[in-house]
N, CA and C of each residue as an Amber inpcrd file, in Angstrom:
protein
   207
   8.0590000 -13.3400000  -1.2800000   8.0820000 -11.8930000  -1.4120000
   8.5560000 -11.2850000  -0.1060000   9.1950000 -10.1640000  -0.2270000
   9.6890000  -9.4510000   0.9560000   9.0640000  -8.0650000   1.0170000
   8.9540000  -7.5780000   2.2310000   8.4670000  -6.2190000   2.4290000
   9.5180000  -5.2320000   1.9500000   9.0540000  -4.1420000   1.3240000
   9.9280000  -3.0750000   0.8200000   9.6820000  -1.8460000   1.6730000
  10.7510000  -1.2330000   2.1330000  10.6210000  -0.0340000   2.9470000
  10.3160000   1.1660000   2.0540000   9.3010000   1.9500000   2.4090000
   8.9010000   3.1050000   1.5990000  10.0220000   4.1300000   1.4620000
  10.8830000   4.2190000   2.4660000  11.9640000   5.2090000   2.3630000
  12.9750000   4.8060000   1.2820000  13.0160000   3.5100000   0.9100000
  13.9210000   3.0390000  -0.1300000  13.2780000   3.0380000  -1.5070000
  11.9810000   2.7150000  -1.5530000  11.2690000   2.6310000  -2.8320000
   9.7800000   2.6620000  -2.5610000   9.0540000   3.4440000  -3.3360000
   7.5980000   3.4750000  -3.2340000   7.0010000   2.7300000  -4.4110000
   5.7870000   2.2120000  -4.2480000   5.1340000   1.5830000  -5.4020000
   4.7600000   2.6390000  -6.4370000   4.5160000   2.1930000  -7.6600000
   4.0270000   3.1170000  -8.6770000   2.6560000   3.6200000  -8.2490000
   2.3320000   4.8410000  -8.6300000   1.0180000   5.3930000  -8.3080000
  -0.0780000   4.4900000  -8.8460000  -1.0760000   4.2390000  -8.0430000
  -2.2590000   3.4600000  -8.3790000  -1.9840000   1.9580000  -8.5430000
  -0.7340000   1.4980000  -8.3390000  -0.4280000   0.0710000  -8.3940000
  -1.0280000  -0.6040000  -7.1660000  -1.8150000  -1.6360000  -7.3670000
  -2.4200000  -2.3480000  -6.2360000  -1.3440000  -3.1820000  -5.5450000
  -1.2040000  -2.9680000  -4.2350000  -0.1640000  -3.6140000  -3.4350000
  -0.7270000  -3.9980000  -2.0730000   0.0480000  -4.7560000  -1.3180000
  -0.2060000  -4.9670000   0.1010000   0.6510000  -3.9640000   0.8520000
   0.1290000  -3.3950000   1.9270000   0.9430000  -2.4890000   2.7290000
   0.6290000  -2.6890000   4.2010000   1.5820000  -2.3000000   5.0160000
   1.4610000  -2.4670000   6.4570000   1.0410000  -1.1330000   7.0660000
  -0.1590000  -1.0970000   7.6470000  -0.6830000   0.1150000   8.2680000
  -0.6820000  -0.0550000   9.7790000  -0.4750000   1.0230000  10.4870000
  -0.4940000   1.0270000  11.9520000   0.4920000   0.0050000  12.5220000
   1.5400000  -0.3070000  11.7460000   2.6300000  -1.2160000  12.1180000
   2.2090000  -2.6710000  12.2780000   0.9130000  -2.9920000  12.1530000
   0.4950000  -4.3890000  12.3440000  -0.5660000  -4.8590000  11.3540000
  -1.2910000  -3.9680000  10.7180000  -2.4180000  -4.3480000   9.8620000
  -2.0040000  -4.4130000   8.4000000  -2.1520000  -5.5800000   7.7870000
  -1.8810000  -5.7180000   6.3610000  -3.1410000  -5.3070000   5.6100000
  -2.9920000  -4.3740000   4.6920000  -4.1070000  -3.8440000   3.9040000
  -3.8190000  -4.0310000   2.4190000  -4.8710000  -3.9810000   1.6150000
  -4.7960000  -4.0430000   0.1600000  -5.1980000  -2.6720000  -0.3570000
  -4.3900000  -2.0800000  -1.2330000  -4.7380000  -0.7660000  -1.7460000
  -3.6660000  -0.2140000  -2.6600000  -3.5670000   1.1160000  -2.6810000
  -2.6170000   1.7750000  -3.5760000  -2.1650000   3.1040000  -2.9890000
  -1.0300000   3.6020000  -3.4940000  -0.4740000   4.8790000  -3.0540000
  -1.2660000   6.0100000  -3.6800000  -1.6440000   6.9750000  -2.8750000
  -2.3790000   8.1450000  -3.3290000  -1.4270000   9.0760000  -4.0670000
  -1.6030000   9.3070000  -5.3730000  -0.6590000  10.1500000  -6.1070000
  -0.7270000  11.6240000  -5.7440000  -1.7950000  12.0720000  -5.1010000
  -1.9540000  13.4980000  -4.8150000  -1.0570000  13.9920000  -3.6910000
  -0.7150000  13.1460000  -2.7230000   0.0680000  13.6340000  -1.5870000
   1.2990000  12.7800000  -1.3110000   1.7030000  11.9670000  -2.2720000
   2.7710000  11.0090000  -2.0060000   4.1590000  11.6470000  -1.9470000
   4.3140000  12.9040000  -2.3750000   5.6290000  13.5340000  -2.2920000
   6.0090000  13.8430000  -0.8500000   5.0300000  14.2250000  -0.0520000
   5.3220000  14.5830000   1.3320000   5.0170000  13.4580000   2.3110000
   4.1040000  12.5870000   1.9640000   3.6500000  11.5480000   2.8840000
   3.6220000  10.2050000   2.1820000   3.3780000   9.1590000   2.9130000
   3.1630000   7.8270000   2.3530000   1.7040000   7.4360000   2.5760000
   0.7730000   8.2830000   2.1760000  -0.6450000   7.9920000   2.3750000
  -1.1420000   7.0440000   1.2980000  -1.7860000   5.9990000   1.7370000
  -2.3290000   4.9980000   0.8410000  -3.8510000   4.9900000   0.9530000
  -4.5090000   4.5400000  -0.1020000  -5.9320000   4.2280000  -0.0440000
  -6.0520000   2.7340000   0.1730000  -6.8650000   2.3320000   1.1260000
  -7.1680000   0.9190000   1.3410000  -8.4540000   0.5930000   0.5910000
  -8.4880000  -0.5800000  -0.0160000  -9.6580000  -1.0360000  -0.7550000
 -10.3360000  -2.1230000   0.0790000 -11.6300000  -1.9540000   0.3180000
 -12.3740000  -2.9710000   1.0700000 -13.7700000  -3.0890000   0.4710000
 -14.5620000  -3.9870000   0.9800000 -15.8950000  -4.2120000   0.4120000
 -16.7910000  -2.9810000   0.5310000 -16.5110000  -2.1110000   1.4920000
 -17.2960000  -0.8920000   1.6690000 -16.8270000   0.2720000   0.8190000
 -15.7630000   0.0970000   0.0510000 -15.2410000   1.1710000  -0.7940000
 -13.7840000   1.4680000  -0.4810000 -13.4070000   2.7240000  -0.6310000
 -12.0320000   3.1760000  -0.3840000 -11.9850000   4.0210000   0.8820000
 -10.8650000   3.9340000   1.5870000 -10.6350000   4.8810000   2.6730000
  -9.1500000   5.1830000   2.7660000  -8.8350000   6.3910000   3.1860000
  -7.4520000   6.8290000   3.2780000  -6.8500000   6.3670000   4.5850000
  -5.6390000   5.8360000   4.5110000  -4.8750000   5.4880000   5.7060000
  -4.0620000   6.7290000   6.0710000  -4.3370000   7.3030000   7.2180000
  -3.6620000   8.5230000   7.6390000  -2.4330000   8.2360000   8.4820000
  -2.0200000   6.9880000   8.5150000  -0.8060000   6.5930000   9.2090000
   0.3340000   6.6520000   8.1890000   1.5210000   6.9040000   8.6330000
   2.6770000   6.9080000   7.7410000   3.0620000   5.4620000   7.4570000
   2.6790000   4.9680000   6.2860000   2.9660000   3.5840000   5.8970000
   4.4620000   3.4420000   5.6560000   5.0630000   2.4500000   6.2640000
   6.5150000   2.2750000   6.1620000   6.9220000   1.1230000   5.2610000
   6.0230000   0.1270000   5.0680000   6.3590000  -1.0590000   4.2780000
   5.2360000  -1.4190000   3.3100000   5.6090000  -1.9780000   2.1720000
   4.6570000  -2.4560000   1.1790000   5.2830000  -3.6200000   0.4180000
   4.4570000  -4.3550000  -0.3400000   4.9680000  -5.4120000  -1.2160000
   4.0170000  -5.5830000  -2.3920000   4.5440000  -6.0260000  -3.5430000
   3.6670000  -6.2870000  -4.6920000   2.7260000  -7.4480000  -4.3690000
   1.6210000  -7.5090000  -5.0920000   0.7000000  -8.6300000  -4.9290000
   1.3510000  -9.9040000  -5.4690000   1.0730000 -11.0300000  -4.8430000
   1.5950000 -12.2940000  -5.3690000   0.8970000 -12.6640000  -6.6690000
   1.5050000 -13.5620000  -7.4190000   0.8840000 -14.0740000  -8.6310000
  -0.3520000 -14.8810000  -8.2600000  -1.4240000 -14.8040000  -9.0730000
  -2.5990000 -15.6240000  -8.7730000  -2.2830000 -17.1060000  -8.9840000
  -3.0370000 -17.9850000  -8.3630000  -2.7780000 -19.4170000  -8.5120000
  -2.9990000 -19.8490000  -9.9690000  -2.2630000 -20.8460000 -10.3590000
  -2.3960000 -21.3920000 -11.7110000  -3.3710000 -22.5540000 -11.6640000
  -4.3080000 -22.6360000 -12.6540000  -5.2880000 -23.7310000 -12.6510000
  -4.6370000 -25.0820000 -12.9210000
């Protein structure tokens, strides 16, 4: 899989993806549909719940396929 630049293509709203936050941190989450027209704000999903990434996310990628038994 390759990273996709947000300026070229954004993920579908609420699609769970990997994204690069703060230029170095890989996070799991989704694009926030409420403010995605002006910004690339994503929600990160973690064991403590959801939190908004207030950094301008520049790259994302779809989740890989799960392993086959």
